[in-house]
MIDOSE-1310 file (N, C-alpha, C; in nm, 2 decimals, decimal comma, always signed):
residues 112
mklp	+20,14/+7,07/+8,26/+20,27/+7,11/+8,22/+20,34/+7,18/+8,34; +20,46/+7,14/+8,37/+20,54/+7,20/+8,48/+20,65/+7,28/+8,42; +20,66/+7,41/+8,45/+20,76/+7,50/+8,40/+20,85/+7,54/+8,51; +20,98/+7,55/+8,48/+21,07/+7,61/+8,59/+21,04/+7,76/+8,60
ppev	+21,06/+7,82/+8,72/+21,02/+7,96/+8,75/+21,07/+8,06/+8,65; +21,20/+8,05/+8,60/+21,24/+8,14/+8,50/+21,16/+8,14/+8,37; +21,11/+8,02/+8,33/+21,03/+8,00/+8,21/+20,89/+8,06/+8,23; +20,84/+8,05/+8,35/+20,71/+8,10/+8,39/+20,72/+8,26/+8,37
lkre	+20,82/+8,32/+8,43/+20,84/+8,46/+8,42/+20,85/+8,51/+8,28; +20,92/+8,43/+8,20/+20,94/+8,47/+8,06/+20,81/+8,46/+7,98; +20,72/+8,36/+8,01/+20,60/+8,34/+7,94/+20,47/+8,39/+8,01; +20,49/+8,48/+8,11/+20,38/+8,52/+8,19/+20,26/+8,58/+8,11
keli	+20,29/+8,67/+8,02/+20,18/+8,72/+7,94/+20,10/+8,62/+7,86; +20,17/+8,52/+7,81/+20,11/+8,41/+7,73/+20,03/+8,32/+7,82; +20,08/+8,30/+7,94/+20,01/+8,21/+8,04/+19,89/+8,27/+8,10; +19,89/+8,40/+8,13/+19,77/+8,46/+8,19/+19,66/+8,51/+8,09
gkfp	+19,70/+8,51/+7,97/+19,60/+8,54/+7,86/+19,54/+8,67/+7,88; +19,40/+8,68/+7,89/+19,33/+8,80/+7,89/+19,33/+8,88/+8,02; +19,39/+8,82/+8,12/+19,39/+8,88/+8,25/+19,50/+8,99/+8,26; +19,47/+9,10/+8,33/+19,57/+9,21/+8,33/+19,70/+9,18/+8,42
ntyt	+19,68/+9,08/+8,51/+19,79/+9,05/+8,60/+19,78/+8,92/+8,66; +19,88/+8,87/+8,73/+19,87/+8,73/+8,79/+19,77/+8,73/+8,91; +19,75/+8,84/+8,98/+19,65/+8,84/+9,08/+19,51/+8,81/+9,03; +19,47/+8,87/+8,93/+19,33/+8,85/+8,88/+19,33/+8,71/+8,81
ytkn	+19,43/+8,66/+8,75/+19,44/+8,53/+8,69/+19,42/+8,42/+8,80; +19,50/+8,43/+8,91/+19,49/+8,33/+9,01/+19,36/+8,34/+9,09; +19,31/+8,46/+9,10/+19,18/+8,47/+9,17/+19,07/+8,40/+9,08; +19,08/+8,41/+8,95/+18,99/+8,34/+8,86/+19,00/+8,19/+8,87
laek	+19,13/+8,14/+8,88/+19,15/+8,00/+8,90/+19,09/+7,95/+9,03; +19,11/+8,02/+9,13/+19,05/+7,98/+9,26/+18,90/+7,97/+9,26; +18,84/+8,07/+9,20/+18,69/+8,07/+9,19/+18,64/+7,96/+9,10; +18,71/+7,93/+8,99/+18,67/+7,81/+8,91/+18,68/+7,68/+8,98
slyk	+18,79/+7,67/+9,06/+18,82/+7,55/+9,14/+18,71/+7,53/+9,24; +18,67/+7,64/+9,31/+18,56/+7,63/+9,41/+18,43/+7,58/+9,34; +18,39/+7,64/+9,23/+18,27/+7,59/+9,16/+18,28/+7,45/+9,12; +18,39/+7,41/+9,07/+18,41/+7,28/+9,01/+18,41/+7,17/+9,12
nrgd	+18,46/+7,20/+9,24/+18,47/+7,10/+9,35/+18,38/+7,12/+9,46; +18,28/+7,21/+9,45/+18,19/+7,24/+9,56/+18,08/+7,13/+9,58; +18,06/+7,04/+9,49/+17,95/+6,94/+9,51/+17,82/+7,01/+9,52; +17,75/+6,97/+9,63/+17,62/+7,03/+9,66/+17,63/+7,15/+9,75
lpvv	+17,75/+7,19/+9,79/+17,77/+7,30/+9,88/+17,74/+7,43/+9,81; +17,66/+7,52/+9,87/+17,64/+7,65/+9,80/+17,76/+7,73/+9,83; +17,80/+7,81/+9,73/+17,92/+7,90/+9,73/+17,87/+8,04/+9,71; +17,93/+8,13/+9,78/+17,90/+8,28/+9,76/+18,04/+8,34/+9,73
lfrp	+18,05/+8,41/+9,62/+18,17/+8,49/+9,59/+18,13/+8,63/+9,62; +18,20/+8,69/+9,71/+18,18/+8,83/+9,75/+18,30/+8,91/+9,72; +18,29/+9,00/+9,62/+18,40/+9,08/+9,57/+18,39/+9,22/+9,60; +18,43/+9,27/+9,71/+18,43/+9,41/+9,74/+18,54/+9,48/+9,66
siia	+18,53/+9,61/+9,65/+18,63/+9,69/+9,59/+18,74/+9,72/+9,69; +18,80/+9,83/+9,69/+18,91/+9,86/+9,79/+18,84/+9,88/+9,93; +18,88/+9,81/+10,03/+18,82/+9,82/+10,16/+18,89/+9,92/+10,24; +18,82/+10,01/+10,30/+18,87/+10,12/+10,38/+18,82/+10,11/+10,53
ssek	+18,85/+10,21/+10,61/+18,81/+10,21/+10,75/+18,66/+10,21/+10,76; +18,61/+10,18/+10,88/+18,47/+10,16/+10,90/+18,39/+10,30/+10,90; +18,27/+10,28/+10,86/+18,18/+10,40/+10,86/+18,12/+10,42/+11,01; +18,07/+10,30/+11,07/+18,01/+10,31/+11,20/+18,06/+10,21/+11,30
epfe	+18,08/+10,08/+11,25/+18,11/+9,97/+11,34/+18,25/+9,92/+11,32; +18,32/+9,88/+11,42/+18,28/+9,89/+11,56/+18,28/+10,03/+11,62; +18,35/+10,12/+11,55/+18,33/+10,26/+11,57/+18,38/+10,34/+11,45; +18,34/+10,46/+11,44/+18,37/+10,54/+11,32/+18,52/+10,55/+11,30
gwtd	+18,56/+10,52/+11,18/+18,71/+10,53/+11,14/+18,80/+10,42/+11,18; +18,74/+10,31/+11,24/+18,82/+10,20/+11,28/+18,89/+10,13/+11,16; +19,02/+10,10/+11,17/+19,09/+10,03/+11,07/+19,20/+9,94/+11,14; +19,24/+9,83/+11,08/+19,34/+9,75/+11,13/+19,47/+9,77/+11,06
slaa	+19,48/+9,86/+10,96/+19,60/+9,88/+10,89/+19,60/+10,02/+10,83; +19,72/+10,07/+10,83/+19,74/+10,20/+10,77/+19,79/+10,19/+10,62; +19,80/+10,07/+10,57/+19,84/+10,05/+10,44/+19,73/+10,08/+10,34; +19,76/+10,12/+10,22/+19,66/+10,15/+10,11/+19,55/+10,24/+10,16
aggl	+19,42/+10,19/+10,15/+19,31/+10,27/+10,17/+19,29/+10,31/+10,32; +19,34/+10,23/+10,41/+19,34/+10,26/+10,55/+19,42/+10,39/+10,58; +19,54/+10,40/+10,53/+19,61/+10,52/+10,55/+19,55/+10,64/+10,48; +19,50/+10,62/+10,36/+19,44/+10,73/+10,28/+19,32/+10,79/+10,36
tlls	+19,23/+10,70/+10,41/+19,11/+10,75/+10,48/+19,15/+10,81/+10,61; +19,25/+10,76/+10,68/+19,29/+10,82/+10,81/+19,34/+10,96/+10,78; +19,43/+10,97/+10,69/+19,49/+11,10/+10,66/+19,39/+11,20/+10,61; +19,29/+11,16/+10,54/+19,19/+11,24/+10,49/+19,10/+11,29/+10,60
slgl	+19,06/+11,19/+10,69/+18,97/+11,22/+10,80/+19,03/+11,32/+10,90; +19,16/+11,31/+10,91/+19,24/+11,40/+11,00/+19,26/+11,54/+10,94; +19,22/+11,55/+10,81/+19,24/+11,68/+10,74/+19,38/+11,70/+10,69; +19,46/+11,60/+10,69/+19,60/+11,61/+10,65/+19,61/+11,60/+10,49
ikfm	+19,51/+11,53/+10,43/+19,50/+11,53/+10,29/+19,37/+11,61/+10,25; +19,39/+11,72/+10,18/+19,27/+11,80/+10,15/+19,23/+11,78/+10,01; +19,31/+11,73/+9,93/+19,27/+11,70/+9,79/+19,37/+11,60/+9,73; +19,32/+11,53/+9,62/+19,41/+11,44/+9,55/+19,41/+11,49/+9,40
psrg	+19,53/+11,52/+9,36/+19,53/+11,57/+9,22/+19,49/+11,46/+9,12; +19,42/+11,50/+9,02/+19,38/+11,41/+8,92/+19,35/+11,49/+8,79; +19,32/+11,41/+8,68/+19,28/+11,47/+8,55/+19,14/+11,43/+8,52; +19,06/+11,53/+8,50/+18,92/+11,50/+8,46/+18,84/+11,43/+8,57
ynai	+18,75/+11,34/+8,53/+18,67/+11,27/+8,63/+18,74/+11,14/+8,67; +18,76/+11,13/+8,80/+18,82/+11,00/+8,85/+18,73/+10,96/+8,97; +18,67/+10,84/+8,96/+18,60/+10,79/+9,07/+18,69/+10,70/+9,15; +18,68/+10,71/+9,28/+18,76/+10,62/+9,37/+18,67/+10,52/+9,43
diip	+18,70/+10,39/+9,40/+18,61/+10,28/+9,44/+18,65/+10,22/+9,57; +18,60/+10,29/+9,68/+18,64/+10,25/+9,82/+18,51/+10,22/+9,89; +18,51/+10,11/+9,98/+18,39/+10,08/+10,06/+18,44/+10,05/+10,20; +18,36/+10,11/+10,30/+18,39/+10,09/+10,44/+18,39/+9,94/+10,48
vdiv	+18,48/+9,90/+10,57/+18,49/+9,76/+10,61/+18,36/+9,71/+10,68; +18,29/+9,79/+10,75/+18,17/+9,74/+10,82/+18,06/+9,71/+10,72; +18,05/+9,79/+10,61/+17,96/+9,76/+10,51/+17,99/+9,62/+10,44; +18,12/+9,60/+10,42/+18,16/+9,47/+10,36/+18,13/+9,36/+10,45
sngi	+18,17/+9,37/+10,57/+18,14/+9,25/+10,66/+17,99/+9,23/+10,68; +17,91/+9,33/+10,69/+17,76/+9,31/+10,69/+17,71/+9,25/+10,56; +17,77/+9,29/+10,45/+17,73/+9,24/+10,32/+17,76/+9,09/+10,31; +17,88/+9,05/+10,36/+17,92/+8,91/+10,36/+17,82/+8,82/+10,44
lisi	+17,78/+8,87/+10,56/+17,69/+8,80/+10,65/+17,55/+8,79/+10,58; +17,50/+8,89/+10,52/+17,38/+8,89/+10,45/+17,38/+8,79/+10,33; +17,49/+8,79/+10,26/+17,50/+8,70/+10,14/+17,50/+8,56/+10,18; +17,57/+8,53/+10,29/+17,58/+8,39/+10,34/+17,44/+8,35/+10,39
ahcg	+17,37/+8,44/+10,46/+17,24/+8,40/+10,51/+17,14/+8,38/+10,40; +17,15/+8,46/+10,29/+17,06/+8,45/+10,18/+17,09/+8,32/+10,10; +17,22/+8,28/+10,09/+17,26/+8,16/+10,02/+17,22/+8,04/+10,09; +17,23/+8,04/+10,23/+17,20/+7,92/+10,31/+17,05/+7,90/+10,32
């Protein structure tokens, strides 16, 4: 079924179903497509949470962007942000980029 863009916008909630937003919906479509079309090729899906600056590699605090978590971790490490107001218990799900890249390499090696 092909819908014109205005119709897609109007029916977005109906089209994405149980997914909270179009990002998670299209990510799910891509993953299903990978599995469906992979043949005998092994596939690894590696889903890190919010990726922040490095812990150690290539050096402590390295980042390629000051957007989102990169800016937050930079400002925190410089002491410019001393607290983040919240209500009750709030966990922040951030992982350093070097841990993510090492995890991807380990996952690929294990899968292969």
